[in-house]
N, C-alpha and C positions, 0 to 999 in steps of 0.2 A: 401655629400650624406649620409654618416654615421650618421651625426648629425640630418639630416632630418628624417631618419628612426627611430632613437632613440626617437625623439619628437613624431612621429606618434605612436610608441609603447606605450609611456606614455599616449597619448591621448586615445588609445584603452582601456587601463586598468583603466583609470580615468572614462570612460563611464561605464565599467563593475562594478567598485566600486559603482557608483551611482545607477545602476540597482540592485545590491545586497541590497543596503539600501532600495530601493523601495520594493523589495521582502520581506525583514524582516518586514518592516512596515505593509505590507498587511497580514502578518501571525501572528503577535504578538497578535492581538486582541482576537483570539480564542485559544491562547496557553494554558491558564490555565482552559479552559472549562472542566468540568467533562466528563467522558466517557459515556455520555448519548445521543450522537448524532446518526445519521443514521447507523454508523458502530459499534454501542455499543457492540454487541455480540462478534464480532471478536476482537475488541479492548480489552475487558475485559479478554479474554483468553490469548491474547498476553501479557497483563500486568501481569497476574498471572505467566507466564513463567519467566518474569524478576524478580518477587518476589522470585521465587523458585531457581534461579540460584545460589545465595550464599549458600543456604541450600544443594545444590547438589555439593558442592566443586567447584563452578564456571565452571563446565563442560558444554559446549554447546551441548553435546551429549545426555542430559537427559531433553528435554523439558517437563515441568510438569505443569499441571493446579491444582487448589486447590478445584475443585468441585467434588472430589471423596472421600470425607470424611476421614475415618481412613485408607484408602489404598493409595498407591502411585498413582498419577494421570499422569503417563507418557503417552505421545501421539506421534504418528508419525507426526512430524512437520518439517518445514524447519529448516536449520541451524540457530542457534541463533546469529544474527548480531545486529539488532537494539535493541533487548532486552538486549544484552550484554552492549551496551552503556548506556541504560536507567538504568540498574541495577548498573552500576559503578557510575552513577550520584547519585543514591540513596545512595550508599555506601559512597560517598564523602560528600554529602550535606544533607543527611537525606531524608526519603521517601517523595516523592511528586507524585501525580497521573499524573502530566503533564510532568514529565521527559521523558516519551515516546514520547510525542508530540514534545518536544524540540529536542530529538534525531532525530526524523523524519524531522524536519525543517533543522537541520544541514546537514543531508544527502541530502535534497532537494537543499540546497545551493551548495553542491558539484556537483549535477547534473547540475544546472544552469551554474556554472563556467566551468565544463567540456564540456558542450554543446557549450558554447560560443567559447572555445578554439578549439574544433573540427571543427566547422564551419569556424572559422578564418583561420585554416590551410588548409582547403579544398576549401574555396571560397574567401571571402574578409571581411574586417572589418565591412562594412555596413550590410551585411547579418548576421554577427556574433552578432552585436549589436541588430538588429531587433529580432533575435532568442532569445537572452537573455532577452530582454524586454518582449516578448510575453510569455516566460516561467514564468517570474515574475508575469504576469497578468493572467496566465492560470488557469481557475477554478479547473481543475483536480489537478494541482500542489498545489494551495492554500489549497484545501481540503485534498488530500491524504498526502501531505508533512507536514501536521499538525495532522495526525491521528496516533494512536498507532497501526501501522500495519507494517509488514516486507517489504512492497513494496517500500517505499522510499529508503531503503538500497539497494535493488535489482537494482533499476533504477540508483542509484548513482554509484554503482560498475560497471555496464555495460557501462554507458556513459563515466566514467573515463577510463575504459579499452580501448574503441575505440579511445578516444583522445590520450592516451599514446601509443597505437599501431601506429597511424599515426605519432606521434612525434618521436617514436623510429625508425621507418623505415626511415623517412626523415633525421634524424640526425645520423643514424646508431649507436645507443647508446644501448648496450646490457642491461644495468641496467634498462633503461626505458622499454624495451621490456619485461624483466622479471617481472617488476612491473605490466605492462599491463596484462601479463599472469595470475599473481596472482589475480588481480582485477577481471578478467573475471571469474575465477573459483569461487571466493567468490560471485560474482553476481548470478551465477547459483545455488550455494549452498543456497544463501539467499532466493531464490524462483525459481522454475523451469520455469515460464514464461520468464525468462531471455534468454532462448534458442531462443526466437524470434529474438534476435539481432545477433545470430550466423552467418546467411548468410551475414550480413553486415560486420562482421569481416573478413570472407573469401574474400569478395569483396575488402576490403582494402588491404589485403595481395596480391591479384591478380594484382591490378592496380596502387597502389601508388608507384611512382618512388623511388628507393633506390639503394645503392651500391650492395646489395645482388641480385644475379640472381633470376629470378622468380621461377625456379625449386627449388632452395634452400629454398626460402621463403615458398613455398608450403609444402616442406618436414618438415620444422620446425613447420609450422602450424599444419600439420598432427600429429606430435609428441605431440604438446601441446594438440590437441584434444583428443588423446588417453589417455594422463594423466588426462585430465578433465573428460573424460568418466569414468575412473577407480575410481577417487576420488569421483565424484558425485554419481556413482552407489553404491560404498561402503557405503556412508553416507545414501542414501535413502533406501538401503536394511536394514540398521540398523533401520531406522525409521519405516519401515514396520514391523520389528521384535518387536519393542516397541509397536506399535499399536495393534499387534496381541497377545502380551504376557500379557499386563497389562490392567486391567480395567481402564477406560471405553471402551477399545478396539476401539480406534478412530484413524483413519489415515486421515489426512487432504486431501481434494480434492475429488470431485465427479462430475458427469455430463460429462464424456468423451464419445467419439463416440464408443469406444470399449465396454463400460459398458452399455450405453443407447441403442446403436445400430444405424446404419446409417438410417434405416427406421424411427426410432423415431425422429432423428434430422431432417430428410427430412419432416416428417409430421408437425413439428413445424417451418418449413421454416428456420431452423438453428437460430431461435430466433432473426432474423434480426429486427423485430419490437421492441423487448425489447432493443436490442443493440442501435438502433437509438434513442430510448427514452433517454438513458443515454448520448449518444454522444451529442444530441441536447440540453438537459436541463441543464447539469452541467459539463460534462467531458471536452469538447472542445468548443462547441457552434458553431452556424452558422457563425459568423464573421470569426473565425479562420479557419473553414472548407472551407469557400469561398476563403480566402487567400491561403490556402493549394491547392485548386483546380487551382488557377492561376499559381502556381509553377508547378503543375503536367501537366498543359496544355502548358507550355512554354519550349523551348529548354534549356538545362542546361548550359547556358553561362552567363557571367557577365562582366561588365566593370571594369577597374582598378579603384582603389581608386584615388580620385582627381577630381577637378572640370571639366574642359573641356576635359580631357583625358578619352576617352571612347573606346580605342582600345580593341578589343576582346582578351581575354586571355584564355588559357587552364585552365579548372577546374579539380582539382584532384578528382578522384572517383566521377564523376558527378551524378551517379545513386545510391549513397549509401543510401540515405533516402528512395528512392523507394524500394530498396532491403530490407531495414529494415521493411517497411510496408508489403512487401511480406512475410517476416518471420512471422509477426504478423498474417497475413491473414491465413497462414498455421496453426498457433497455434489456431486461432479461429475456424477453420474447425474441429480441433481435440477436442477442449474443449469448445464448444460454451455455453453449459448450465452452466458450472462452471464459465465462465467469466461473463455472464450476471447476474447470481445470486450473485456473489461477484465482483461487477463492478470495484473495485479498481485494478483488474487484467488488465484492459485496460491501466493502467498507463505505462506499458512497451513500449507502442507505442507513448507515449506523446513526447519524444525527437524528434522522426522522424516527427511527425505532426508539432511540433513547428518549427523545422528547415525549413521545406517546407513552413510553413506559414510566416516565416521570409523572405524567398526569395520572396514570393508573396507580402509581405508588401513593400519591397524595389521596386519591379516592379510597383506596383500601385502608390506608393508615388512619384516615379521619372518619370514614364511614358517615360522612355528612355531619359530623359533630364538631365541637370546638377543637381547634388544633392544639390547644394546650391542656386537654384533659389527660388524666393518667392513662386511660385505655389507649388513647392515640399514641402516647409516648411508648407504651409497651409494644404496640403493633409496629411502630416505626423501627424500634430496636430489633424486633424479630425479623422484619423484612430486610433490614441492613445485614443482619447476621446470615440470613439465607443467601442473599446476593453475594456477600463477601466470600462465604465458604464455597459456593458452587462456581463462582466466576474465577476465583483464584486457582482452584483446582484445574478448571478447564484451560486457563491460560498457561499454567505451568506444564501441563501435559504436552501442549504444542511447543512451547519454547524449549522444553527439554527433550524433544525428539530430535536426536542428533543423527543426521544422515551422511555427513561428510567429514567426520573426525579424521579418518585416514587421509583424505584429500588435503586437509589442513596441515597435517604433519608432513605429508609429502611436499607440499608447497614450501613450507619452512625449510625443509632439508635442501630443496633445490636452490632456495635463496642463499643458503650457506655455501653451496658447492659451485654454483654457476658464476662465471666472471662477468664483468661489465659488458653489456650489449650482447651477451650470448643468448641464443634462442633455445627454447625448451619444447619438448613434445610430451604430452600428458595423456594417459588413459585413466580417467577418474573412476571412482567407485561405482558411479552410474555413468554410462557412456554419454558424453556431451556436457558433463558438469565442469565448468571452468574454474572452480574454487582453487585447485592446486596451482593453476597459472597465476591467479590473482595473488596468492600468498608467496609465490616465487619472486614477485616483484620484477619479473621479466616478461617480455612478449614471447609468444609461442603458438603452438598448434594443439588443438584437440585431436585425439586419434580414436576413431576414424575422422577424416577431415570434414569440416562443415560443407565442403563442395558436394559431398554425398549425403545420404540420410544418416547423419552422424550419431544417432542414438542406437543404431544397429551395426554390429561389427561387419566389416567387409570380408571378402573371401580371403582365407588364409593362404600362405605359400607365396608364390611369385608376385601376385598383385599387391599384397600388403608389404612385402619386402621392397618392392619397387617404390612404393610410396615413401618409406623410410629413407631409401637412398636419395630420392628426389629432395626430401626435406633436408637431408645432410648437405646436399649441394646448395640449398638456399640458406644455409647457416645454422641449422639445428645442431646443437652440441650435447644435449642431454635428453634422455628419455626416461620419464618416471611412470611407473605402473603401480596402481593400487592392487594389492594381491586379491582383494575381494571383488575386483572389477567385474561388472556384468553389463550387458546391454538391455534394451527395452523390447527385444523381440519376444514372441510368444511360442514356446516358453523362453525365458531369458537364457542367454549364452554367457558363460563365464569366460574371461579373457584367457586364462591359462589352459582351459580345455579346448577353446576354439582356435587359439593362435599358437599352437604348439610349434609349427614350423618357423613362425616369426621369432618366437622366444629362442629357438635353437640358433637361428641366424644371429640374434643379438649376443648370445653367449659366446659364439665363436669369433665373430667379427669385431666385437666391441667389448669394453671392459665394464664389469659390474663394480660400481663404486659404493653402493649402499644396499644392504639386504637386511630388512627388519621383518618382524611378523606382519607388518601392515603394508609395506611397500618395497619396491626395488627401484634402483636408479642406475641406468647405464650411461657411461661416458661414450658418446658417439665419436668415432674417429673420422676426421675429415678425409676426403678422397685424395 
């Protein structure tokens, strides 16, 4: 019996290894893509924080962007986790703009492995394999887990924490439980949406059988929760201090129910239309949502592994993924606008969606019959084909939506022209996008300045000219402009039409060093 169990264990992890290979293969194609895609704005700022970590003594407590010119660019941001890995890769291997994507992919593989092991412990190997395969094919995972964003680290730590929590309780292993506690705190520090998984953690503590009495488990969980609250509160109080003390006075996150107001959320119907757009088109897609619905509409029971043996067995924590989605629903209620405007925040719900879809996949593939029947095999292949086709198409559409190619080229041109320590000014393709500054490898300013509402152009003429003159006094020596530049006003204003007087001033008082179909670069003369 022991030999048979050992053989089954090797088979389970052989399947997992194959799925990891599939996941890597699906993600490698876009790994070296410049930060010009749909998430370009947030990715560039995250990448700048990785660049500035070594300059700030490798301290994760001073997240800093490079678009505040001659002043420190400290911001109120999440704890530096993914950026720390990316910065260390830069330190070891030399700077590469795709090291952040590589770090994200590695965290994504941690999520896939942890989710597989979590489902394996709570259900069975078939559901675990299906969940792992679906996560490998999931558009949200392919896209977000190859983006220079903090979310892959958050999801990885959270999923790892839940798996180790179950493992530690089952095996009564204190070191595993301490590791789970640390991973959970790191997940919340990595990004606050991790709190959506907190109800699932409590549910595990409540119902997973262990040698510890339930009352003692709850007390220990309460102590961990108090510690987590203290550490997370201290860090985020620090981030608020940074955001309020240093220009450009930015604290990440907006669009919460207490800031916008319940009436505003209600008038916008909690942005459900926008949320469904993201869910349907690229996050999870209809095939996965339908499989998830099958699991949600079915009782949480499963057959034993093995051919004809289908005796019903108890499932540990049968409602864990329902509870996880309930936690996300509460988060969405609180932060609907923030989530739909920065849709990578949905990714914290991806493991729960995938686990339920995996359960639904097995139910549809087997239809209650033997898992090794020919019909089951045919349905399994058909389901995989549908998921593969629909998910890859959805992921590719997002990854190949290039919004900042001109900014990327402008930044590289500035990197060639600007001398050491020279500061640059940039007007990106979309006002406020810092990609060109990131690729210039210099510090500089966005135009218009972040001190103002920097996604809408300021008044032309004397006000804008005075801003440029002031920046020259502070060390600006180059001004790069994307020719298709526009702001986010309604309707959008293009830079060349709105800033005619500023362009005339630049042409007469400064020298045009580069003029291509996509951008112009002026050499600013010092006073």
